[in-house]
C-alpha positions as a Markdown table, in Angstrom:
| # | Residue | x | y | z |
|---|---|---|---|---|
| 1 | Ile | 0.0 | 0.0 | 0.0 |
| 2 | Tyr | 2.9 | 2.4 | 0.6 |
| 3 | Gly | 4.2 | 1.8 | -2.9 |
| 4 | Ser | 0.8 | 2.7 | -4.3 |
| 5 | Ala | 0.7 | 5.8 | -2.3 |
| 6 | Leu | 4.2 | 6.9 | -3.5 |
| 7 | Leu | 3.2 | 6.2 | -7.1 |
| 8 | Leu | 0.2 | 8.4 | -6.6 |
| 9 | Ile | 2.1 | 11.3 | -5.0 |
| 10 | Leu | 5.3 | 11.2 | -7.0 |
| 11 | Pro | 4.0 | 12.5 | -10.4 |
| 12 | Ile | 2.1 | 15.3 | -8.6 |
| 13 | Leu | 5.3 | 16.3 | -6.8 |
| 14 | Gly | 7.3 | 16.1 | -10.1 |
| 15 | Val | 4.9 | 18.4 | -11.9 |
| 16 | Met | 4.9 | 20.8 | -8.9 |
| 17 | Met | 8.7 | 21.0 | -9.0 |
| 18 | Leu | 8.8 | 21.6 | -12.7 |
| 19 | Gly | 6.2 | 24.4 | -12.4 |
| 20 | Leu | 8.0 | 25.9 | -9.4 |
| 21 | Thr | 11.3 | 25.8 | -11.1 |
| 22 | Phe | 10.0 | 27.5 | -14.3 |
| 23 | Ser | 8.2 | 30.2 | -12.3 |
| 24 | Ile | 11.0 | 31.0 | -9.9 |
| 25 | Asn | 13.8 | 30.9 | -12.5 |
| 26 | Thr | 12.0 | 32.9 | -15.2 |
| 27 | Ile | 10.8 | 35.7 | -12.9 |
| 28 | Ala | 14.2 | 35.9 | -11.2 |
| 29 | Asn | 15.5 | 37.4 | -14.4 |
| 30 | Pro | 16.4 | 41.0 | -13.6 |
| 31 | Asn | 14.9 | 42.4 | -16.8 |
| 32 | Phe | 11.5 | 40.6 | -16.7 |
| 33 | Asn | 9.6 | 43.1 | -18.9 |
| 34 | Gly | 11.2 | 46.0 | -17.0 |
| 35 | Ile | 9.5 | 44.9 | -13.7 |
| 36 | Glu | 11.6 | 44.1 | -10.7 |
| 37 | Ile | 10.3 | 40.9 | -9.1 |
| 38 | Ile | 11.7 | 39.7 | -5.8 |
| 39 | Val | 12.2 | 36.0 | -5.3 |
| 40 | Tyr | 12.1 | 35.3 | -1.5 |
| 41 | Asp | 14.5 | 33.0 | 0.2 |
| 42 | Trp | 11.7 | 30.7 | 1.4 |
| 43 | Gln | 10.7 | 30.1 | -2.2 |
| 44 | Val | 14.2 | 28.9 | -3.1 |
| 45 | Val | 14.2 | 26.7 | 0.1 |
| 46 | Ile | 10.9 | 25.1 | -1.0 |
| 47 | Leu | 12.4 | 24.5 | -4.4 |
| 48 | Lys | 15.5 | 22.9 | -3.0 |
| 49 | Ser | 13.8 | 20.7 | -0.5 |
| 50 | Gly | 11.0 | 19.7 | -2.8 |
| 51 | Thr | 13.4 | 18.7 | -5.5 |
| 52 | Ile | 15.6 | 16.6 | -3.2 |
| 53 | Ile | 12.5 | 14.9 | -1.6 |
| 54 | Phe | 11.2 | 14.1 | -5.1 |
| 55 | Gln | 14.5 | 12.7 | -6.3 |
| 56 | Thr | 14.9 | 10.6 | -3.1 |
| 57 | Leu | 11.4 | 9.2 | -3.4 |
| 58 | Phe | 12.0 | 8.4 | -7.0 |
| 59 | Leu | 15.1 | 6.4 | -6.1 |
| 60 | Val | 13.1 | 4.6 | -3.4 |
| 61 | Val | 10.3 | 3.8 | -5.8 |
| 62 | Ser | 12.7 | 2.7 | -8.5 |
| 63 | Thr | 14.5 | 0.2 | -6.2 |
| 64 | Thr | 11.6 | -1.1 | -4.2 |
| 65 | Val | 8.3 | -0.8 | -6.0 |
| 66 | His | 9.3 | -1.3 | -9.6 |
| 67 | Asn | 10.4 | -4.6 | -11.0 |
| 68 | Arg | 14.2 | -4.7 | -10.2 |
| 69 | Ala | 14.9 | -7.2 | -12.9 |
| 70 | His | 13.9 | -4.7 | -15.6 |
| 71 | Phe | 16.5 | -2.7 | -17.5 |
| 72 | Phe | 14.8 | 0.6 | -16.8 |
| 73 | Thr | 15.4 | 0.2 | -13.1 |
| 74 | Cys | 19.1 | 0.4 | -13.8 |
| 75 | Val | 18.5 | 3.5 | -15.9 |
| 76 | Asp | 16.4 | 5.0 | -13.1 |
| 77 | Val | 19.1 | 4.5 | -10.5 |
| 78 | Val | 21.7 | 6.0 | -12.8 |
| 79 | Ile | 19.5 | 9.1 | -13.5 |
| 80 | Ala | 18.9 | 9.4 | -9.7 |
| 81 | Ile | 22.6 | 9.3 | -8.9 |
| 82 | Ile | 23.3 | 11.9 | -11.7 |
| 83 | Ser | 20.6 | 14.1 | -10.3 |
| 84 | Phe | 22.1 | 14.1 | -6.9 |
| 85 | Phe | 25.5 | 15.1 | -8.3 |
| 86 | Val | 23.9 | 17.8 | -10.3 |
| 87 | Asp | 22.1 | 19.1 | -7.2 |
| 88 | Trp | 25.4 | 19.1 | -5.3 |
| 89 | Tyr | 27.0 | 21.2 | -8.1 |
| 90 | Trp | 24.1 | 23.7 | -7.9 |
| 91 | Phe | 24.5 | 23.9 | -4.1 |
| 92 | Val | 28.3 | 24.5 | -4.5 |
| 93 | Glu | 27.8 | 27.2 | -7.2 |
| 94 | Asp | 24.7 | 28.7 | -5.4 |
| 95 | Leu | 22.6 | 28.4 | -8.5 |
| 96 | Trp | 19.2 | 27.5 | -7.0 |
| 97 | Gly | 16.7 | 30.0 | -8.1 |
| 98 | Lys | 19.1 | 31.6 | -10.6 |
| 99 | Phe | 19.2 | 28.9 | -13.3 |
| 100 | Gly | 20.4 | 30.0 | -16.7 |
| 101 | Ser | 19.0 | 28.4 | -19.8 |
| 102 | Ser | 21.3 | 25.4 | -19.7 |
| 103 | Glu | 20.7 | 24.6 | -16.0 |
| 104 | Leu | 17.0 | 25.0 | -16.6 |
| 105 | Thr | 17.2 | 22.6 | -19.5 |
| 106 | His | 19.1 | 20.0 | -17.5 |
| 107 | Phe | 16.8 | 20.3 | -14.5 |
| 108 | Ser | 13.7 | 20.0 | -16.7 |
| 109 | Leu | 15.0 | 16.9 | -18.5 |
| 110 | Ile | 15.9 | 15.1 | -15.3 |
| 111 | Ile | 12.7 | 15.9 | -13.5 |
| 112 | Phe | 10.6 | 15.3 | -16.6 |
| 113 | Tyr | 12.1 | 11.8 | -17.0 |
| 114 | Met | 11.5 | 11.0 | -13.3 |
| 115 | Thr | 7.9 | 12.3 | -13.5 |
| 116 | Leu | 7.2 | 10.2 | -16.6 |
| 117 | Arg | 8.8 | 7.1 | -15.2 |
| 118 | Ser | 6.8 | 7.4 | -11.9 |
| 119 | Trp | 3.5 | 8.1 | -13.8 |
């Protein structure tokens, strides 16, 4: 029953993290139609913690709920490990909430893959 609950919550959390990332990182641009928009620290904290929770739950679901003899389980684990290293890099460079186009693309691809696989 816990696996079914995780499979229900995980896609919703993934879509929320994608939406939050796009909204925070596109409005954080200093020249957003000439309007200064402030991104508060608590918004970035929610983005960081929500992303890490989502990625951790994805790894748990990949290794416990899904069929472990399947090839895509290995791909899921590799993607999850890559995502943790990417998160670590963004923490070191203090890029959370200030993604450029390449970081936004990388984040979107990783979270979109995890959301589709957990759907």
